[in-house]
VMD Tcl script that draws the C-alpha trace (Angstrom):
set ca {
  {-37.73 37.10 -9.06}
  {-38.18 40.13 -6.94}
  {-40.54 43.08 -7.02}
  {-38.25 45.06 -9.35}
  {-38.15 42.27 -11.94}
  {-41.93 41.83 -11.76}
  {-42.49 45.58 -12.16}
  {-40.09 45.82 -15.11}
  {-41.82 42.91 -16.83}
  {-45.19 44.52 -16.29}
  {-43.97 47.77 -17.85}
  {-42.80 46.09 -21.07}
  {-45.47 43.39 -21.30}
  {-47.00 43.45 -24.78}
  {-44.08 45.35 -26.31}
  {-41.60 42.49 -25.89}
  {-41.94 38.77 -25.30}
  {-41.47 37.72 -21.70}
  {-42.05 34.46 -19.88}
  {-44.55 35.82 -17.35}
  {-45.03 38.47 -14.70}
  {-44.18 36.51 -11.59}
  {-44.65 37.64 -8.04}
  {-42.19 37.24 -5.21}
  {-40.44 33.91 -5.15}
  {-41.48 31.26 -2.64}
  {-40.35 27.83 -1.58}
  {-41.91 25.23 0.65}
  {-39.92 22.26 1.87}
  {-41.29 19.12 3.44}
  {-38.41 17.22 5.00}
  {-37.74 14.56 7.57}
  {-34.53 13.82 9.40}
  {-33.18 11.80 6.45}
  {-32.37 15.15 4.81}
  {-29.26 17.19 5.51}
  {-30.37 20.19 7.62}
  {-27.67 22.43 6.13}
  {-28.83 21.67 2.60}
  {-32.42 22.43 3.54}
  {-31.33 25.74 5.09}
  {-29.47 26.62 1.88}
  {-32.54 25.75 -0.19}
  {-34.73 28.03 1.95}
  {-32.25 30.88 1.65}
  {-31.91 30.40 -2.12}
  {-35.42 31.81 -2.48}
  {-35.38 34.16 0.54}
  {-32.44 36.12 -0.90}
  {-34.48 37.10 -3.98}
  {-36.62 39.70 -2.24}
  {-37.64 40.84 1.23}
  {-41.18 39.69 0.44}
  {-40.13 36.24 -0.79}
  {-41.42 33.34 1.32}
  {-39.54 30.29 2.58}
  {-41.26 27.55 4.58}
  {-40.09 24.28 6.08}
  {-42.64 21.84 7.45}
  {-41.24 18.77 9.18}
  {-42.52 16.16 11.60}
  {-39.19 16.15 13.48}
  {-38.59 18.90 16.04}
  {-34.85 18.22 16.38}
  {-34.50 18.51 12.61}
  {-36.40 21.82 12.63}
  {-34.01 23.18 15.25}
  {-30.99 22.00 13.26}
  {-32.27 23.71 10.11}
  {-32.85 26.93 12.06}
  {-29.25 26.86 13.33}
  {-27.97 26.36 9.78}
  {-30.17 29.17 8.46}
  {-28.60 31.49 11.04}
  {-25.08 30.31 10.15}
  {-25.58 30.49 6.38}
  {-27.15 33.95 6.53}
  {-23.80 35.28 7.76}
  {-22.16 34.12 4.51}
  {-24.60 35.72 2.07}
  {-23.87 38.92 0.16}
  {-27.64 39.48 0.17}
  {-27.93 38.81 3.91}
  {-30.09 41.88 4.68}
  {-32.65 40.81 2.08}
  {-32.63 37.13 3.05}
  {-32.82 37.99 6.76}
  {-35.84 40.23 6.25}
  {-37.52 37.59 4.11}
  {-36.95 34.83 6.67}
  {-38.02 37.07 9.55}
  {-41.17 38.43 7.93}
  {-42.24 35.79 5.42}
  {-40.50 32.59 6.51}
  {-41.43 29.82 8.90}
  {-40.22 26.52 10.23}
  {-43.20 24.46 11.34}
  {-43.24 21.16 13.21}
  {-46.21 18.98 12.27}
  {-47.39 15.81 13.98}
  {-46.60 13.58 10.96}
  {-45.88 13.70 7.23}
  {-49.57 13.62 6.35}
  {-50.08 16.83 8.31}
  {-47.00 18.30 6.59}
  {-48.66 17.77 3.21}
  {-52.01 19.06 4.40}
  {-50.43 22.31 5.61}
  {-48.24 22.70 2.53}
  {-51.23 22.19 0.23}
  {-52.91 25.09 2.01}
  {-49.86 27.27 1.32}
  {-49.81 26.20 -2.37}
  {-46.20 27.30 -2.88}
  {-44.50 28.07 -6.18}
  {-41.58 25.70 -5.52}
  {-42.20 22.57 -3.42}
  {-39.30 20.40 -2.35}
  {-39.93 16.99 -0.80}
  {-36.79 15.77 0.98}
  {-37.85 12.58 2.71}
  {-37.06 8.91 2.48}
  {-38.95 7.57 -0.51}
  {-39.98 11.08 -1.60}
  {-41.64 9.95 -4.83}
  {-44.13 7.83 -2.89}
  {-45.71 11.06 -1.61}
  {-46.47 12.45 -5.07}
  {-50.21 11.82 -4.73}
  {-50.27 13.86 -1.51}
  {-49.41 17.06 -3.41}
  {-52.54 18.93 -4.47}
  {-51.30 22.51 -4.96}
  {-47.77 23.47 -6.02}
  {-46.14 25.16 -8.98}
  {-43.05 22.97 -9.44}
  {-42.16 19.91 -7.39}
  {-38.64 18.69 -6.59}
  {-38.16 15.23 -5.10}
  {-35.32 13.68 -3.15}
  {-32.13 14.72 -1.50}
  {-29.96 17.16 -3.39}
  {-26.42 18.29 -2.75}
  {-26.05 22.02 -3.47}
  {-22.25 21.88 -3.75}
}
mol new
graphics top color blue
foreach p $ca { graphics top sphere $p radius 0.5 }
foreach p [lrange $ca 0 end-1] q [lrange $ca 1 end] { graphics top cylinder $p $q radius 0.2 }
display resetview
């Protein structure tokens, strides 16, 4: 969703059946270095390309992983047809944050309370009880190709 979709839904709400009036899309990813940094970058951009006011966050306890994801974000942006939108979103509403440990990652992400939460760590399901605020939760390592 982007602002145009949300506005159009608001205009016809009540006259036609719609799922909901959603705001800008957002994703939060908690990942450690067991995840593929390119795949995480692609996941962040999959939401960032929706709208310039979409949000994409990565919180990781591994600084080297954070840097690798940032490099892949920069590389993948060059391949997107919606690069201007995704770039603006990442620049203005995106962040890659290095936390001291996974517990701090979850604490910070719970404060953000994102629409889409992805947990890409070893034994991702074991962290389910750490999630307090999220719309939809995705666990494990996924291959986007």
